[in-house]
Backbone as a printed PyTorch tensor [residue, N CA C, xyz], in Angstrom:
tensor([[[  3.2160,  20.9660,  14.3180],
         [  1.9970,  20.4820,  13.8120],
         [  2.3870,  20.1690,  12.0310]],

        [[  2.4410,  19.2070,  11.7860],
         [  2.9490,  19.0540,  10.1910],
         [  1.9320,  19.6390,   9.5250]],

        [[  0.7670,  18.9590,   9.5390],
         [ -0.7770,  19.0100,   9.3180],
         [ -1.3220,  20.5600,   9.5400]],

        [[ -0.8780,  21.0270,  10.6140],
         [ -1.5110,  22.6140,  10.1740],
         [ -0.7490,  23.3090,  10.1520]],

        [[  0.3750,  23.4940,   9.1330],
         [  1.3400,  24.5160,   8.5770],
         [  0.4320,  24.4480,   7.4410]],

        [[  0.3060,  25.7740,   6.7650],
         [ -0.3350,  26.5800,   6.0710],
         [  0.4580,  26.4040,   4.7960]],

        [[  1.9180,  26.4380,   4.8070],
         [  2.7590,  26.3190,   3.5520],
         [  2.8360,  24.8660,   3.1990]],

        [[  3.2060,  23.7330,   4.3830],
         [  3.1040,  22.2220,   3.7530],
         [  1.6080,  21.9740,   3.1390]],

        [[  0.6590,  22.5180,   3.8310],
         [ -0.5550,  21.9000,   3.5430],
         [ -0.9060,  22.8340,   1.9990]],

        [[ -0.2760,  23.7200,   1.5180],
         [ -0.4070,  24.5090,   0.3490],
         [ -1.1280,  23.5840,  -0.2930]],

        [[ -0.0710,  22.3740,  -1.4300],
         [ -0.5690,  21.5780,  -2.3770],
         [ -1.3400,  19.8520,  -1.8760]],

        [[ -2.1840,  20.1700,  -1.1610],
         [ -2.4690,  19.2060,  -0.3530],
         [ -3.8460,  19.5610,   0.3530]],

        [[ -5.0170,  18.2970,   0.5900],
         [ -6.2520,  18.6680,   0.9760],
         [ -7.1440,  19.6350,   0.6370]],

        [[ -6.7350,  20.7650,  -0.4450],
         [ -7.4630,  21.7090,  -0.7610],
         [ -6.7120,  23.3200,  -0.1780]],

        [[ -5.1590,  23.0190,   0.0270],
         [ -4.8170,  23.8830,   0.9420],
         [ -4.9300,  24.0840,   1.9580]],

        [[ -5.6680,  23.5230,   2.8480],
         [ -6.3460,  24.1110,   4.3550],
         [ -5.3370,  23.4970,   5.1620]],

        [[ -5.2540,  24.1840,   6.3290],
         [ -4.2430,  23.7860,   7.0420],
         [ -4.8670,  23.1250,   8.2100]],

        [[ -4.8510,  21.7140,   8.4580],
         [ -5.5950,  21.0710,   9.4160],
         [ -5.5180,  21.4430,  10.7420]],

        [[ -6.7130,  21.0390,  11.8780],
         [ -6.6030,  21.5270,  13.6080],
         [ -6.1770,  19.7820,  13.8130]],

        [[ -6.1990,  20.2020,  14.8410],
         [ -5.5080,  18.9380,  15.7620],
         [ -7.2350,  17.7270,  15.5240]],

        [[ -8.7310,  18.1570,  15.6860],
         [ -9.7340,  17.4100,  15.4950],
         [ -9.3440,  16.6420,  13.5400]],

        [[ -8.6230,  17.9800,  12.9050],
         [ -9.2200,  17.0210,  11.7650],
         [ -7.9330,  16.2230,  11.6050]],

        [[ -7.1330,  16.6480,  12.0940],
         [ -5.9010,  15.0600,  12.4730],
         [ -6.2450,  13.6050,  12.6610]],

        [[ -6.9840,  14.0440,  13.9940],
         [ -7.6420,  12.8290,  14.2230],
         [ -8.5500,  12.0280,  13.0620]],

        [[ -9.7230,  12.9820,  12.6550],
         [-10.5280,  12.7770,  11.3810],
         [ -9.9220,  11.6530,  10.3500]],

        [[ -8.9490,  12.7270,  10.0810],
         [ -8.3290,  12.1950,   8.6640],
         [ -7.2140,  11.1070,   8.8910]],

        [[ -6.8620,  10.9830,  10.2530],
         [ -6.3910,   9.6260,  10.7260],
         [ -7.1140,   8.3870,  10.8980]],

        [[ -8.2360,   8.6160,  11.2430],
         [ -9.2500,   7.4980,  11.6710],
         [ -9.8920,   7.1010,  10.2570]],

        [[-10.0360,   7.9490,   9.2810],
         [-10.0730,   7.5170,   7.9230],
         [ -9.2010,   6.6070,   7.3230]],

        [[ -7.6260,   7.0630,   7.6050],
         [ -6.6380,   6.2220,   6.9700],
         [ -6.5260,   5.0770,   7.4980]],

        [[ -6.8950,   4.5120,   8.7800],
         [ -6.8580,   3.0630,   9.2660],
         [ -8.0530,   2.6910,   9.1640]],

        [[ -8.9500,   3.1830,   8.9940],
         [-10.4750,   2.2020,   8.1200],
         [-10.2620,   1.8910,   6.7800]],

        [[ -9.3830,   2.7610,   6.0480],
         [ -9.2810,   2.5420,   5.0370],
         [ -8.5400,   1.4580,   4.5220]],

        [[ -7.7910,   0.8710,   5.4510],
         [ -6.3030,  -0.1310,   5.2450],
         [ -7.4200,  -1.8400,   4.7870]],

        [[ -6.8000,  -2.2780,   3.8140],
         [ -7.1750,  -3.5710,   3.3950],
         [ -6.1920,  -4.1940,   2.8860]],

        [[ -6.9880,  -5.6040,   2.5120],
         [ -5.4040,  -6.2990,   1.8610],
         [ -5.2030,  -5.8950,   0.1760]],

        [[ -5.3520,  -4.6730,  -0.3620],
         [ -4.8910,  -4.0220,  -1.5200],
         [ -3.5250,  -3.2470,  -1.1460]],

        [[ -2.7580,  -3.5660,  -0.5060],
         [ -1.3990,  -3.1660,   0.0470],
         [ -1.5500,  -1.3960,  -0.2670]],

        [[ -2.4170,  -0.7340,  -0.3100],
         [ -2.4230,   0.5980,  -0.4160],
         [ -3.2610,   1.7420,   0.6990]],

        [[ -2.5120,   2.7060,   0.9850],
         [ -2.5040,   3.3050,   2.1190],
         [ -1.1570,   4.2980,   2.7280]],

        [[ -1.3660,   5.0180,   3.8260],
         [ -0.2190,   5.8050,   4.0420],
         [  0.4880,   5.1740,   4.9760]],

        [[  1.8230,   5.8210,   5.0440],
         [  2.6640,   4.9180,   6.2750],
         [  3.7290,   6.4210,   6.2530]],

        [[  4.0750,   6.6800,   7.4490],
         [  4.7520,   7.3690,   8.2480],
         [  6.3790,   7.4860,   7.9320]],

        [[  6.5010,   8.4270,   7.6650],
         [  7.8250,   8.8360,   6.7730],
         [  8.8510,   9.4800,   8.4230]],

        [[  9.6360,   8.5730,   8.8700],
         [ 10.3940,   8.5970,  10.2320],
         [ 11.9650,   9.1470,   9.7980]],

        [[ 12.6760,  10.0110,  10.3940],
         [ 13.8770,  10.3510,  10.2920],
         [ 14.4410,   9.2900,  11.0220]],

        [[ 15.6550,   8.3520,  10.6750],
         [ 16.1850,   7.5500,  11.1610],
         [ 17.2180,   8.1690,  11.9370]],

        [[ 17.4410,   9.1690,  12.1330],
         [ 18.7120,   9.4430,  13.5250],
         [ 17.7460,  10.0960,  14.3570]],

        [[ 16.9240,  10.5940,  14.3740],
         [ 15.9610,  11.2990,  15.5300],
         [ 14.7780,  10.2100,  15.6900]],

        [[ 14.2980,   9.7360,  15.1100],
         [ 12.9910,   8.8900,  15.5590],
         [ 11.9950,   9.7050,  15.0850]],

        [[ 12.0250,  10.8270,  14.6180],
         [ 10.8920,  11.7350,  14.1680],
         [  9.7780,  11.7210,  13.3010]],

        [[  8.5820,  11.6790,  12.9810],
         [  7.7490,  11.3110,  12.3680],
         [  7.9380,  12.7390,  11.1700]],

        [[  8.0910,  12.4600,  10.1930],
         [  8.4680,  13.9500,   9.3950],
         [  7.3570,  14.2910,   8.1330]],

        [[  6.2410,  13.2240,   7.9250],
         [  5.4170,  13.3930,   7.3350],
         [  4.3160,  12.0160,   6.7410]],

        [[  3.9730,  11.5820,   5.8450],
         [  3.7580,  10.4740,   5.1880],
         [  3.8150,   9.8440,   3.9040]],

        [[  3.8610,   8.8200,   3.0550],
         [  4.0550,   8.7050,   1.8680],
         [  3.1540,   7.6150,   1.5080]],

        [[  2.1070,   7.6640,   0.6790],
         [  1.3430,   6.4220,   0.1230],
         [  0.5370,   6.3080,  -0.8910]],

        [[ -0.0930,   5.0820,  -1.1460],
         [ -0.5940,   5.0910,  -2.4260],
         [ -2.4480,   5.1470,  -2.4090]],

        [[ -2.9550,   5.4730,  -3.0770],
         [ -4.4160,   5.2220,  -2.6830],
         [ -5.0710,   4.8090,  -4.0860]],

        [[ -6.2840,   4.4850,  -3.7480],
         [ -7.3200,   4.1410,  -4.8250],
         [ -7.6550,   5.3940,  -5.2780]],

        [[ -7.5470,   5.5020,  -6.4410],
         [ -7.8660,   6.9620,  -7.0490],
         [ -9.3230,   7.6860,  -7.1640]],

        [[ -9.7890,   8.9790,  -7.3020],
         [-11.2600,   8.8770,  -7.1720],
         [-11.5320,   9.2060,  -9.0440]],

        [[-10.3560,   8.8780,  -9.7100],
         [-11.0070,   9.2590, -11.4340],
         [-10.6050,   7.8200, -11.5840]],

        [[-11.7980,   6.9550, -11.9200],
         [-11.9660,   5.7690, -12.7650],
         [-11.3010,   4.6950, -13.6170]],

        [[-10.8000,   6.3710, -14.8000],
         [ -9.2090,   5.8470, -15.2220],
         [ -8.3470,   5.3910, -14.5580]],

        [[ -7.9330,   5.5480, -13.2320],
         [ -6.4730,   5.6490, -12.8640],
         [ -6.9290,   4.6700, -11.6150]],

        [[ -6.3480,   3.9290, -11.6810],
         [ -6.2000,   2.5770, -10.6870],
         [ -5.8360,   3.1390,  -9.1050]],

        [[ -4.6300,   3.8550,  -8.9560],
         [ -4.2810,   4.0600,  -7.9900],
         [ -2.9160,   5.4820,  -8.6140]],

        [[ -2.9480,   6.3850,  -7.0520],
         [ -1.6910,   7.6740,  -7.0790],
         [ -1.2410,   6.8450,  -5.8880]],

        [[ -0.0450,   8.2250,  -6.2880],
         [  0.4220,   8.2160,  -4.7550],
         [  0.6970,  10.1550,  -4.5590]],

        [[  0.6970,  10.0390,  -3.0340],
         [  0.8800,  11.0110,  -2.5490],
         [  2.0590,  10.8640,  -1.2370]],

        [[  2.2530,  12.3370,  -0.9380],
         [  3.1090,  12.1030,  -0.0170],
         [  3.2370,  13.8280,   0.9530]],

        [[  3.3130,  13.8900,   1.9900],
         [  3.4410,  14.9440,   2.7680],
         [  4.3030,  15.0120,   3.6420]],

        [[  5.8830,  16.1210,   3.7280],
         [  6.8890,  16.2330,   4.3580],
         [  6.8270,  17.4710,   5.4720]],

        [[  7.2090,  17.4860,   6.1040],
         [  7.2320,  18.9010,   7.1710],
         [  8.1160,  19.6680,   6.4950]],

        [[  8.0020,  21.1410,   6.3930],
         [  8.4610,  22.0200,   5.4410],
         [ 10.2880,  22.0150,   6.0200]],

        [[ 10.3600,  21.8000,   6.9700],
         [ 12.0140,  22.2530,   7.4460],
         [ 12.7520,  20.9310,   6.7830]],

        [[ 12.0380,  20.1140,   6.2590],
         [ 12.8890,  18.7540,   5.9000],
         [ 13.0070,  19.1050,   4.1400]],

        [[ 12.1850,  19.6880,   3.4310],
         [ 11.7680,  20.0740,   2.0430],
         [ 13.4600,  20.0590,   1.4500]],

        [[ 13.7790,  19.1960,   0.6370],
         [ 14.4260,  19.4300,  -0.5640],
         [ 15.9020,  18.1530,   0.3340]],

        [[ 15.3530,  17.6080,   0.7730],
         [ 16.5840,  16.5480,   1.9360],
         [ 15.9580,  15.3850,   1.3540]],

        [[ 15.4410,  15.0730,   0.1720],
         [ 15.2570,  13.6190,  -0.4220],
         [ 14.5240,  12.8210,   0.2650]],

        [[ 13.5130,  13.1600,   1.4750],
         [ 12.8450,  12.1670,   2.3720],
         [ 11.3190,  11.7290,   1.0090]],

        [[ 11.1820,  12.5760,   0.9870],
         [  9.9410,  12.2060,  -0.3950],
         [ 10.0220,  11.3720,  -1.4120]],

        [[ 11.6130,  11.5460,  -1.9180],
         [ 12.4230,  10.6240,  -3.0180],
         [ 12.1440,   9.3550,  -2.3370]],

        [[ 12.8300,   9.2180,  -1.1320],
         [ 13.3090,   8.0350,  -0.6820],
         [ 11.8420,   7.1800,  -0.0790]],

        [[ 11.0290,   7.9930,   0.5290],
         [  9.7690,   7.4990,   0.8550],
         [  8.9850,   6.7310,  -0.1920]],

        [[  8.8730,   7.4890,  -1.3530],
         [  8.1430,   7.1820,  -2.8470],
         [  8.4750,   5.7130,  -3.3290]],

        [[  9.7480,   5.8950,  -3.1030],
         [ 10.7150,   4.3780,  -3.5410],
         [ 10.5030,   3.1420,  -2.7130]],

        [[ 10.5600,   3.5240,  -1.4460],
         [  9.9520,   2.6700,  -0.8980],
         [  8.9250,   1.9980,  -0.7710]],

        [[  7.6560,   3.0660,  -0.9140],
         [  6.3000,   2.4910,  -0.4860],
         [  5.9770,   1.8440,  -1.9980]],

        [[  6.4960,   2.4530,  -3.2070],
         [  5.9060,   1.4770,  -4.4120],
         [  6.6880,   0.2620,  -4.7240]],

        [[  8.0030,   0.3160,  -4.5200],
         [  8.5520,  -1.3620,  -4.1970],
         [  8.0240,  -2.2090,  -3.1280]],

        [[  7.1310,  -1.4400,  -2.1430],
         [  6.8590,  -2.6290,  -1.4350],
         [  5.3270,  -2.9580,  -1.9400]],

        [[  4.4410,  -1.7460,  -2.6640],
         [  3.4960,  -2.0140,  -3.2310],
         [  3.4940,  -2.9980,  -4.1840]],

        [[  4.3490,  -2.6650,  -5.3420],
         [  4.4910,  -3.7600,  -6.2730],
         [  5.2650,  -4.9450,  -6.0880]],

        [[  5.4270,  -5.1160,  -5.0220],
         [  6.4490,  -6.5640,  -4.3410],
         [  4.4460,  -8.0240,  -3.8500]],

        [[  4.5270,  -6.7350,  -3.2050],
         [  3.3360,  -7.3510,  -2.3940],
         [  2.0520,  -7.7250,  -3.4310]],

        [[  1.9520,  -6.8520,  -4.7010],
         [  0.4870,  -6.6590,  -5.6790],
         [  0.9090,  -8.6260,  -6.1240]],

        [[  2.2330,  -8.6090,  -6.5650],
         [  3.1470,  -9.8080,  -7.5150],
         [  2.6570, -10.2730,  -6.6650]],

        [[  2.4110, -10.8580,  -5.5520],
         [  2.5710, -11.9600,  -4.8900],
         [  0.9040, -12.1150,  -4.5890]],

        [[  0.2070, -11.4690,  -4.8360],
         [ -1.1420, -12.1480,  -4.7600],
         [ -1.9160, -12.6400,  -6.0540]]])
């Protein structure tokens, strides 16, 4: 489980590994937060295997001086393979294009 790995979670969500119940609650919050702002999380999927490797997204910042911030989380055995970079570019490109149309 990606979110249950302490090493993967060390810089995410306060460094706490998630239980299955934590993952379910987090996912429910993510889904509830989708709206017309073009912000939210998206699954990072490996094309060759169709395995979910993590997520990448853009969210409203809790800091009122910052409009939005990006985050990503990739399973540890895929670190250093470029998935986070590829996902971040795709998500940011999509968000910027959609916001231009609004």
